[in-house]
C-alpha positions as CSV (number, residue, x, y, z in Angstrom):
1,M,24.1,10.8,20.9
2,E,21.1,9.3,22.6
3,K,20.1,5.7,22.3
4,I,17.5,4.9,19.7
5,P,14.4,3.1,21.0
6,R,14.7,-0.4,19.4
7,K,13.2,-3.8,20.0
8,S,15.4,-6.6,18.5
9,F,14.4,-10.2,17.7
10,V,17.1,-12.6,16.6
11,I,16.2,-15.9,14.9
12,Q,19.7,-17.3,14.6
13,S,18.5,-20.9,15.0
14,F,16.2,-20.3,12.0
15,K,18.3,-19.2,9.1
16,D,20.2,-16.3,10.7
17,W,17.7,-13.4,10.2
18,Y,17.9,-10.3,12.4
19,F,14.7,-8.3,13.0
20,D,14.7,-4.8,14.6
21,I,11.7,-2.6,15.1
22,D,13.0,1.0,15.1
23,Q,11.1,4.0,16.2
24,Y,12.3,7.6,15.8
25,P,10.5,10.8,16.9
26,N,7.8,11.8,14.3
27,V,8.5,8.7,12.2
28,P,6.2,5.6,12.1
29,P,7.9,2.5,13.5
30,Y,9.5,0.4,10.9
31,L,10.9,-3.1,10.6
32,E,14.6,-3.6,9.7
33,I,15.5,-7.1,8.5
34,E,19.1,-8.2,8.1
35,G,20.1,-11.3,6.3
36,K,22.7,-13.0,4.1
37,S,21.4,-11.8,0.7
38,E,18.4,-10.1,-0.9
39,E,16.9,-13.5,-1.6
40,H,17.4,-14.4,2.1
41,L,15.6,-11.1,3.1
42,R,12.7,-11.8,0.8
43,E,12.4,-15.3,2.3
44,G,12.2,-13.7,5.8
45,M,9.6,-11.2,4.6
46,K,7.5,-14.0,3.1
47,L,7.7,-16.0,6.4
48,L,6.3,-12.9,8.2
49,G,3.6,-12.4,5.6
50,L,5.2,-9.1,4.5
51,D,6.3,-10.1,1.0
52,N,3.9,-7.6,-0.7
53,N,4.9,-4.7,1.5
54,R,7.0,-1.7,0.4
55,T,10.7,-2.1,1.0
56,S,13.8,0.0,0.9
57,N,17.5,-0.7,1.1
58,K,18.3,2.9,2.2
59,G,19.7,3.7,5.7
60,E,17.5,5.2,8.3
61,R,19.2,8.6,8.1
62,I,18.4,8.8,4.4
63,L,14.7,7.8,5.0
64,I,14.4,10.3,7.8
65,K,15.9,13.1,5.6
66,E,13.4,12.1,2.8
67,M,10.6,12.7,5.3
68,G,11.8,16.3,5.8
69,L,13.2,15.7,9.2
70,D,16.7,16.4,10.6
71,W,18.5,13.4,12.1
72,Y,21.0,15.5,14.0
73,N,18.3,17.5,15.8
74,M,16.2,14.6,16.9
75,K,15.6,14.2,20.6
76,F,15.1,10.6,21.9
């Protein structure tokens, strides 16, 4: 499988958040935030001014399928 284009930013010295910007073919770039808990994730979103944005806890393959695209036939 080809490597997915990704930009990663780790803020370990500031509360252990992990931020990844993922971009797949024919899918708008999206921000993935990893943290210790849902409350921790919401705190990270608020820090970035994203606390009122749409969120999902679904994996990227599910999101891509919901957009009508086929993960296994994507070319990176």
